C-alpha positions in Angstrom: -6.0 35.0 -0.2 -5.7 33.9 3.8 -6.3 29.6 2.5 -2.9 29.4 0.6 -0.9 31.6 3.5 -2.5 29.1 5.7 -1.2 25.9 3.7 2.3 27.5 3.2 2.5 28.1 6.9 1.2 23.7 7.2 3.5 22.8 4.4 6.4 24.7 6.1 5.8 23.2 9.1 5.8 19.7 8.1 9.1 20.1 5.6 10.8 21.2 8.9 9.8 18.5 11.0 10.4 16.0 7.8 14.3 17.7 7.9 14.3 17.3 11.9 13.7 13.6 11.3 16.1 13.0 8.7 18.7 14.6 10.6 18.1 12.7 13.6 17.6 9.6 11.7 21.3 10.5 9.7 23.0 11.5 13.4 22.1 8.1 14.8 25.0 6.8 12.5 27.7 8.8 14.4 27.1 8.0 18.3 29.1 11.3 18.9 26.8 13.3 16.9 23.8 12.4 18.9 25.6 13.4 22.4 25.7 17.0 20.9 23.1 19.7 22.1 21.6 19.5 18.5 21.1 15.9 18.9 19.9 15.7 21.9 17.1 18.3 20.9 16.7 16.3 18.2 15.9 13.4 20.0 13.6 15.2 22.2 11.8 16.5 19.2 11.8 13.5 16.9 11.8 10.1 19.3 8.0 10.0 20.6 6.9 10.4 16.7 9.6 7.4 15.7 9.1 5.7 19.0 5.2 5.2 18.0 6.2 3.5 14.8 9.0 1.5 16.8 6.2 -0.1 18.8 5.0 -2.0 15.6 7.5 -2.4 13.5 10.4 -4.7 14.3 13.6 -4.0 12.9 14.7 -6.3 9.8 17.8 -7.7 11.2 20.2 -4.5 11.7 18.1 -2.3 9.9 15.2 -0.1 11.5 12.9 0.9 8.8 10.2 2.6 11.0 11.8 6.1 10.5 10.9 5.0 6.8 7.2 4.0 7.3 7.3 7.3 10.0 8.2 9.7 7.2 5.6 8.4 4.9 2.9 8.7 6.8 3.9 12.3 8.2 3.5 12.8 4.0 0.0 10.9 4.5 -1.0 13.4 7.6 0.1 16.5 5.7 -1.9 15.7 2.8 -4.9 14.8 4.8 -4.7 17.9 6.8 -4.6 20.0 3.5 -7.9 18.5 2.8 -9.6 19.2 6.1 -8.3 22.7 6.0 -9.9 23.2 2.1 -12.8 21.4 3.3 -13.5 24.2 6.7 -11.8 27.2 4.5 -14.6 26.8 1.7 -17.6 25.5 4.1 -17.2 29.0 5.9 -15.9 31.1 2.5 
């Protein structure tokens, strides 16, 4: 039972962060939104993660594809974490 609760919390955390990333990306289209309190908060939370991908993935013309890769990588990390939690849980269960 606790295994599913842990997975639920992990899933919720990753979903919230994914939505925060998407909101931050959409806010980049509206400069006034980025200067709001929510925009500055999202920048502090999302930019360190997105910055990792922006170092390695150059924009294609005027299109920055690094956020797409970042979201896919976040999903990949979430699935990997599920496997690790499952292995640890069943090792001690």
